[in-house]
N, C-alpha and C positions, 0 to 999 in steps of 0.2 A: 206668171201663174205658178203657184206651189204644186209640186208633185207629191201626193200623199202616199205614204208607205205603211205597211202593216208588217211587223216582225213576228216570226213564228219559229220558236226554239224552245226546248224544254229545259234549257240551262239559263237562269237568270243573268249569269255573268256574261254569257255571249250575247244576250239581248242588250245588256248595258254597254258592252263594247261596241256593238254595231250602232246603237243609238248615238254614242258619242262620235263615231266616225261620220255618221249622217249629219250631225249638228254642225259639222264644219264644211259641208257641201252646200253651196248656195242653191236655192230652188227646190229643196227637198225637206220634207218634214215627216216625222214618225207620228202617226195618229193613233196607234194602238199596238198592243202585244198580246200574243197568244202562246200558251205553253204546249199545245198539241193541235193536232189537225181537227179535232172536234170542236175546240174553242174557236179555231179559225173559221170553220164553216158557220158558226153562230155570229161571229163578229163581222164577217165580210159583207153580209147583206145590210147591216146597220151602218157600217163605216164606209163602205164603197171605196176602197183604196185603189189608187192607179197601179201600184206595183206591190206585190207580196214577196217578201224575203222569206223563203221557206227552207227549213232543214228537212232532211229525209228521215233520219232516225230519231224517233221520239217514243216516249214510253207508252202512251195510249195509241190514239189514231196517228199513224205515220204520215209522212209527207207525201208519198206516192198515193196512198189511199185518198188523202184529201185532194190531191191534184186532179184525180179522176172526177170527183164531185164538183170542183171549181169550174171545170169546163161547161157544166150544166147550169149552175146557179149564178156564176159571175164570170162569163166569158171575157168581158172587156178588161178585166184586171190582168196585168202582166205578172208572170211569175218567174222569179229569179231564185234558182236554187243556190243555197249557201250551205255547203256540206264538207265533211272531211273525207268523204268517200272518193276513191279514184278508180273504182272498178268500172271498166268500160261498158260492161252489160248494164250496169245500173244507171250510168250516165245516159246511154242510149235509151233506156226504158223511160227515164224522166223526160227527155226531149220528145220522144214519140208520144208521151201522154199529154204533152201540151206546155211544158215549161219553155220559157222564152230565152233563158240563159242559165249558165251554170258556172259558179265560182267555188273555189276552195276556201275553207275558213281561214286560212293563213294569208288571205289576199291583203293587199295594201289599200290604203285610203284612195290612192290615185286609180287603181284598178276598179275599186268599188264605184267610184264616180263614173268611170268609163262605161262600166256595165249599166248603171242607171241611166245614163245618157242615151245609150243604145236602145234600151227598152222604151224609154220615153219617146224615142223618134221611131217607134214601131220596127225597130231592127232587133236582131237576135245578138246574144254575146256568149262566147265561150272563152273561158280563161285560157290564155296561151299555154298554161302548164298542162291542160287536159286536151288541147286541140288535137295533138298527135294521137291521143288515146281514141278519140272519136273517129279519126281517119282510119286507124289500124282496125278498129271494130267494123268500120264500113268495108274494109278490104276483105276481112274474113267472111262477112255476110255476102259479099258479092262473088266470092270464089265459085267458079263453076257456072255462073249465070251473068250473061253480059247483055244489057238492053241495047236495042237499036236506036240509040239516042238521037241520031240525026233525023230520022223519020218521026220519032215520037215527040221531039221537043223543038223542032225547027231550027236546029243549030247546024252549021256547016261542020265538015270534018275538022277544019282548022280551029273553029270555036270550041269544039269538043276537046280537042287537044289542049288548048289553052285553059279551058275549064278545069280539066284534070290537074294541070300544073298548079292553078290557083288554090284548088282545095288541098293540094299537097304542101301548101305553105310557101311556094316560090314567089319571089318579088317580081315586079314587072321587069326590072333589069335582067334578072336571071332567066326569065322566060324568053326575052328578046335575044339574049346571047345564046341560049340553048337552041332556039329555033332559027337563028340567023335573020331575025326581023329587027326593025327599028322599034324603039321604045314607043314612039307615037302609034305605030301600027298595033302593037300589043295593047295599048290603052284604048284604041278604037274598038278592037275586038272585045276587050273587057267591058266596055260601055254597052256595046251591042248585045253581048250575052245577058247582062243584067237587065236590059230593056226588054229583051225577048221573054225572059223568064219572069220578069217583074219581081226580081230579088235584088236588093241593092246593098247587101252586106256580105262579107266573106263567110260568116258563120252560117247565113241562110243558104249560101251556095253549097257549103259543106253538107248540111242537112238534106238539101235537094239531091245532091249526088248520092248520098247514102240511100235515100228513099227509092230513088230511080235506078239504082245500081249502075251508075255511069262509070264508077271507078272500079277496077278489078285488080287482082294481084299481078297481072302481066302488063299493066299500063306503065 
């Protein structure tokens, strides 16, 4: 089944470039283009796209303003932000307002396909280039306030420890070596964490840890 995309950017050359990239990715098709958030809100109800590739900064109605309305009029459409902005506060704002992923405009075709596949599978996607930015912003927000996550989220102390390492970008092998555990044990904990939280991708775990203030500066 084809996954339908709607491109939203006020630069026609950017839209043409993204359309060209998408044309080489099997299973995806661009069904419409909009030059600002206002056009997007008009077109989205008629076209009913599966995924919206949305710029943040546009001349008239901006991406963030449109994003707030999209949650009300077309909540089933996934939103992938495609922006040049790397400001951590702006990225966090977009994610908190309902964006399902965030890519920088200098992304590669391979990464664009990975992001689209993630959203299509009801997962979230953060570009590796900005993942550290999101985590650092989470640390700043969490400073001075630490949630009792074991009680609130039904995770053991060990699972919390592993969760913090996961959202900091540590691999399974690194976690195992650092905690003196086997790789199989870490994989088991990782699987149990995801099942208990009903979150099955790393980007989703990062956003969960941000929202619940599970990570802090002294972790």
